[in-house]
N, C-alpha and C positions, 0 to 999 in steps of 0.2 A: 437378645435385645438389639434393635436396630441402632446403627451409628447416628443416623440423622433422620428426622421426620420434619418435612415442611407441611404445615397443617393449614387447611382451609382456603387455599388459594384457588384462583381460576387457572386451570392448567391448559396452556396452549401447547400442544404436543409436537409441533413442527411439521405436521403433515398437511396443514390447512384445515383440519377438522375444527368444528366449533368448540370454543373453550367450555370446559366443564369444571365444576367444583370437585376437588379431590385432594387427598393427602398424597404426598410423595415420600416413600420410605427408601432409605439407602443403607446398604451393608457392604463393607469392603470395597467401597468406591463404585458400586453398581446400584442402579435402581432395581429394587426387588418388588415394590408394591406401588401401584397407582390406583387409589381408591380410598375407602374408609379404613383407617388404622386405629384399632382400639388400644394396642399396647403402647407403653411409653418408649421414648428413644433416649439415647445418651445425650443427644443435642436436639432441641426442638426449635423451630422457627415458626412464628405466627405470621401466616400470609393472608389473613383475613382482609378482604378488600384489595388485595394485590394479585398480580398475575405471575405465574410460574412458567418459564419457558426453557427450552434447551439453551445451552451456551451457544453464542454466536460464533460463526466460522468465517474467518477472513482469508481468502485464497490468494491475495496478492499483497505481500509485505516484503520489506527489505530489512529484516531484523538481524541479518547475518553478522553484522559488526556489533550492534548494540547488545546482542546476547552475550558477548564476551565480557561486558562490564555490568550489565543490568539484566539479571535473569527474570525480572518481573515483566519485561517487554512493555513497560509503561509507555503511554497511557492506555493501551488497548484493553487490559482486563477491567479497568474502570468503566469502560463502555460495554461491558458484557461479553467481550470476546474471550473464548476459552480455548480455541484452536486456531493456529495460523499456519500458513504456508509461506515460506521464505525462499530466497534464492531465485527470484524471478528476473526476467529480462536478460538472463545469461550472466548476471553479476553475482558470483559467489566467491568465497575465500578459500575454496578448495576445489580441486587439487591445486597445490602450490609448491613451487620450489624457491629456495632462498633468494636466488637471483631475481625473482619476479615480484617479491613482496612489496618493494617500494612502488613499483609501477601500479600494482593492484590497489594499494591504498590511495595513491594520487588519482587514479582513474575513478574510484568510488567517490572520492571527495568531489570531483568535478561533475560526474554524470548523475550521481544520486544525491547531491547536496548534503553530504556528510562532512562536517568540519574536519579538516586534516589534523588539527590539534587533538580532537577527540579520538580519531582513528589511531594516531601515532602513540598516544598514551593509554588508550583503552583496549587495543587489540594485542593480546599476547600470543605470539606465533608459537604454539606448541603442537602443531600438526603439519602434515604435508598431504596426506590422503584424505579423501572424503570420509572414509570410515573413522579416521582419527578425529576429524573435525566433529562428526556427529557424536561420537562417544563421549567427548569432553562435557557435553551438556546434560548427560543423564543425571537426574537428581538435582539439577541446578536451575530449572525453568519453572515459571508460574503457570503459564498456559501450555497446552500441548503444541508441539512445533514439528512440522515436516519441512524438510529442505530439498529443493530441487538441485540438480547438477547443472552448473552454468556453462554456457558455450564459450564465453570470453575467457573463463578460467581454463577450460580445456585447451583452447587454442594457445594461450600464453604458456601453459605448462609444456606443450609440445614444441611450439615454434619460437617461443621467447620473443626477442625484439622484432622478428619478422612476422609476428602474428597480425600486425596492423598494416603490413606492407604488401601482401600478395596472397594468391590462392594457395591452398595446401596441396602438397603432392599426395599421391595415392598412399604412400607409406605413412605420411603424417596423418591422414584421415584414419588409417588403421590404428595408429597410436592413440588418437583421440577416442576412437570407438572402444579401445581397451580400457582407457581411463573412465569413460562413461559407464561401461559395463561394471567396472569395479565399484563405482559410486552407487549404481543401482543395486548391485548385490549387497552393499552395506546398508541399504534401506533408503537411498535417495528416492524422492517421490516422482522423479521424471526428469525431463530435459527442458531447459529454457534457453531462449536466444532472442536476439533483436536485430532488425534491419532498420530501425527508426533513424531517420536523418537527424534527429535531435541528439542522438547518443554519440557524443564525442568525448575524448579523454582530456586530461589536463593540458595537453599540448595543442588542443584543437583538432586532433586527428580522430577519425572514426574509430570506435572501439573495436577490439579484435573480431567479434562475430560479424561485423559489417563487411569484412573482407572475404567471408565465406561464400562459396558458390552454392547454387541450388543443389548440386550433386552432394556437396558436403552436408548440408542440412538434412536432406532426405536420407543419406547414409546413416547419420547419427540418430535420426528418428527410427530407423529400422531396429537399432539396438534397443530402444525403449520397448518395442513390441516383444522383446525376448524376456521381459521381466514382468511378473504379475503386479497389478495394483498401481501402475504407473500412468503418467499423463504428460502432455506437452503444453508449453506456454511459449508464446511468441509475440514480439512487438513488430507489427508490419509498418507500412508507410503511413503517412498522415494524409488527411483529405480523402478525395475520391480514390477508391481502390482500383488499381489496374487489373486487367485479366491475369497478368503474370503473378501479381500478389495473391489473388484468389486461388490460382492454380497451385502456387507454392504451398499455401497453408493446407489446401485440400490434399496435396500429395504427401506432405509431412504426416498428416493425420492418417491417410490411407496406408502409408508405409509402416507406421507403428500400430495401426488398428487401435488407436487411442484418441480420446477427445483432445482437441487443441483449443485452449482459451487464449484470447488476445486482449490487450489493454490499450486504450479503452474507448468506448463509445460515448461521445460527448454530445449533449443535446442543448442547443441554445437557439435563439431566434434567427431564422434565415438559413439554417444549415440542413434543411430537409433533404436536399439532394445528396449531401455527404452521408447522412444517416442511412438513407435508402441504399446507397452504394456499398457502405460498409456492412450492413446487415445482409446484403445479397451474397456475401462471402459464405454465410451459413448455408444458403440454398445451393450455391455452387458445390460446396463440399458434399452435401447430401446427395447430389446428383452424380458425384464422382467417387463415391465409396469412402467418404470421410465424415467427420463431424467437427464443426468449428463454431465456437461460442464466444460472443463478445461480452466483456465485463463492462459494467456501467455503474453509475453512482446515483444517489437519490436527490441530488441538489445541484443548483447552479455552480459553475466553476468559480472558485475563489482563490485568490493568491495574496500572500504577504511577500512583498518584494523588499530587497534591501540593497544598499550600496556596499555591504560587506561581502555577501556571497555573489552578488551580481547576476543571479539567475534571471533570465528573460531580458534584463537590461543589456547583458553582454551580447545578445543577439543583434542589437542595433548596429548596423554597419558603421564602422569607425570607432565604436565604443569598446571593442575587445581589448585593445592595448591598455586603456585606462584601468580595466578590472584585473589586469595582470600585474599592476603595480602593487607594491606593499601598501598597507593601509596608511601609514604616515605620508607616503608620497601621493596617495590619492587626496588626502586632506590638503596638502600643499597645492596640488593641481586645482582643487576647487576654490582655493584662496586667491588664485590668479584670475582677475576679471577677463582677460583675453582668452585664456585657455578654457574656462568654463563657458564663455560665450560661443567658442568654437564647438564644444560638445553640444550645445543647444542647437546651433545651426545644422550640425550633422544629423541630429535626431529628427529635425523637421523634414528631412529629405528621405526618411526611412520608408520602406515599402508599406503599403496600406495595412497589411496584417500586423505590423509592428508599431504603427502610429498610436494605437490604443495605449501602449505602455508609456507614452510620453505626454498623455493628456493629464498633466500633473494636478490640476485643480480638484479633481474628483477623488483623489486618494485620501483615505482616512489615516491619520498619523498615529503611530505609537512611539513615544519618546521616552528617554531614560535619564537624561541629565536634569538637574534642577533648573538650569538655564532654559532648557527647552520644554520644561514641564507644562507651561501654560498652553502649549499647542497639543498636548496629549489628548487623543480622542476626537480632535477636530479635523477638518479637511485642510488640504494644502491651500485651497482658495481662501479659507478663513484666515490661515496664517499669513498669506500674502496680503490680505486686506489690512490685517493688524500691523504688519511691518511696512506697508506702503510700497511693496515691491511686486514685480511680476511673479507668476507662479514658480517659474524655474529659479529665479533668484532667491525666493523664499525657501525652496527645497535646499539650495546650497547653504543658506544661512543655518537652517535647522540641522543639516548634516554635520556642519562644522561644530555646532554646539554639542551635538550628540556623539562626536567622534565616529561617525558613520553607522552607529548602532540603530538608527531610526528605522522603524518598520513602516512600509507603505501598503495599506490594505486596499486592494482593488474592489470596486463595487461588484456585486454578483451580476452575472449575465443570465437573463431569462427567468426573472422572478415574476412572471405574468401567467394568468390562467391558461392561455393557449399552450405555452411551453410546458407548464406542469402537466397538462393533459397528454402532450406528446411523450413526456417522460413516463407517465403511468402506462401508456400503450407499450412503450419499449420494455418496461420492467416485466410486463406480462407476456412478452414475446418469447417463444421457445428458443430463439437464437441468442438470447442474452442471459446473463447471470448478474445478480447484484454483488458488487465487490469493488475491486480496483482501488483499495485504500492507499497503497504506497507507504503504509506505516513503517517507520524506521528510516525513511528517506526524505529528502527535501525538508529537512527538519525545521528550518526557520521560514519555510515558504508556504506549506499547505497544512490544513488540519483535517484532512480526509480520513485520518485514523478514527474519527468520530462518526463515520457514516452510518454505523448501526443505530446509535441513539438519534442521529439526525433523521433517519428514515421514520423512526417511531414518533419523533417530535413533530415533524412536518407533515408526513403522509398519513399518519394515524390520528394524532391529537389535534393538530391545527387545521388542516385543510377541510375535512379528511378525504384522502384519495383512496385509501385501502382499508379493509377491515384488519384488525390487529392480527387475526389468524393468518391472513395471507402475507402480511409483512414479515411476521416471524418465520414463516416457511421460507421466504426468500433469504433470510439470514441464517437458516439452520439446515432444514431438510434439503433444500436445493443445492447449496455448496457441498454438503456431505455426499450427495448423489454424484456430483461432477467428479470428485476425486475417489469415489467408491469407499468413503470412510466407513469402517466397520463400527457399528454400535455407538455412533455419535450422530448428533443432529436431530434426535427425537427424545421424547419422554415416554419410555415404555420399559416394561420389565426386561432386564438383561442388558440394557444400555448403560454406558458409562454415565456416572452422575455428574455431568457437566450441566449446571443449572443456573438460571438467573431469576431473581425475584424482583419484579418491577412494579412501580406505581405509574400506570399509564396516564393518570390524570396530571402527573407532574413531569413526566419524562422530558428531558432536554439535554442537548449535547453540551451545553455550557459555552461560555465565552472563551474563545482562544486567546491566550496570553503568552507572552514570551518568558521563558525561564532560562537562566544561565547556569544549568546544572549538569551539563555534559562534562566528560573528562577534559581538563584544560580550561574549564569555565565557558565553553562555547554555548551558543544559544539554540533553543528549539521552541516550537509552539507546543502548547499543552492545554488541555481543558479538563475540567472536572464536571461530569454530568449531574443532573438532578434526576431523581426517580429510580436510579439503579440501587436498590437497597442491599442486595446480597448477590455475590457471585461465588459459585462452587466449581472447582475443577477436580474431577475424579473423587467427588464426595467431600473434599476439603475446602473450607471457606477461604477465599483469597481476597475478597473485597467485602467490606461492610461500611456503608455510608461514606463512600469516597475515600476510604482508607485501605491501602494495600497491606495485606497481611505479611507475615514472615515466612509462611510455608511455601515450598516449591514442589507442588504435587504433579506438575505437568510431565508428560512423557514425550520422548522423542519419537514421533510417528515414523514408522518404517514401512516402506512399500511392501506389499505382499503379506506382511504380518498384520498391519493395522488398516490395510486397504484391500479391496477386492477389485478385480479388473473390470473396468467399464469400457466396452469395445465400441469403436466408432461405427462399426458395421452391424451393430446389434439390431 
């Protein structure tokens, strides 16, 4: 008798093939039948009128810390995600030595927007090596999880305080190579790093990997090529890509003979030249013996900003010291008319690319105190009119009412037909891959953890821009191919039973709202989708009707065992 039968659904198999009506039979966590099934199953799900797809695969997350206290890796499974890759951008919690733990937590708090209170109370340091870090999660996670080995962790483990101060010596590079090799041998999925100018630690200093030379990056990439089923991930510069950046990524890929993916390609009105420049990195790599792929997202960029975390606001020249104050002192600051007026004057002289962050009237407000409740859901401009104040003064009033907890939602950029058409063109480009969620990071700032349901909602149901079969392939078969995942990303006999049952007539990512449910009571954005009826991981139901189950059937994905080698020069 089969363990599970999903009956009568329209099966979208992840290859892009046209949906067909079929039953899906599962035994011992594997799909064994796709077709008509006459026998009964121990568990049966009626999928009549629904679609059955492979579980979605998210290749760019930062669940390294959250996995320590929340094995569900919520909210990703609610949105149909059954496999994730974490440890991106060079930010991992292993390898680690005792003397570096405080630095790593504080760095993560700043660079990836993880509340320090949650990290300090939620991360229990019971490992030092990558192998020990991976082993602790066996049997404790809901989705399948693969972890990369991060460059900043390697540098800090070898160079300690000097990791952010100078280039590494030849001996130090060899020590990093040995740690990376040990991590890959333990099943690390590859090597990740960053040179992004936005990546600075809690002291305002560039993170460790940004002190690495080109030689160091290429040398570490060579190690990746010695282990099967591995890949590279890198965060390059912003804006137009220089020839040096293109050559660096191509050289890393060529040295490893592995695909390198970078995060992320953003498409909004007026940035056609940037998109062309960044995508040309894929052409350059192909011409020079490598393969470079850009990650992109299915929607306009959206941000929820706050005066608690200070993300984006703290980039305004002169505002950094304000955000380094304890919250009670920030409130005192905003209560002083002269000091808050000086903040406003400073903001108005910000560079053009930062001025958009201080156009206060257009923000939609999310408030938490009873006193500020009347402004919840409205714009700053509406609050200012009600209070008879300027937009900035209204911001300060609401912030004091709310003890800085107020959320400021920016309007989406590029929600027009021409920009949507440019996005669709990019999604279909062989130099891109749908992904870049950053789930587990920037917790109170972005809701791109829901990109899977958002693609189906916007590009399949509302617009429509894509047939459902193509959209599902972008979320399943394509990312599985990038990482060489064995037996995942498709509905076929012999494949792992990672499955999603969807109502495409109702699918929606849901409204992002703030929850204060992190360790220490810290806040994060969260949403519950519509239309995701069932989610199965390795044949075990983990989601039913927006409810997370109690089972933890996910496996820790190990390079070589769960992945096959995808060569850059194939």
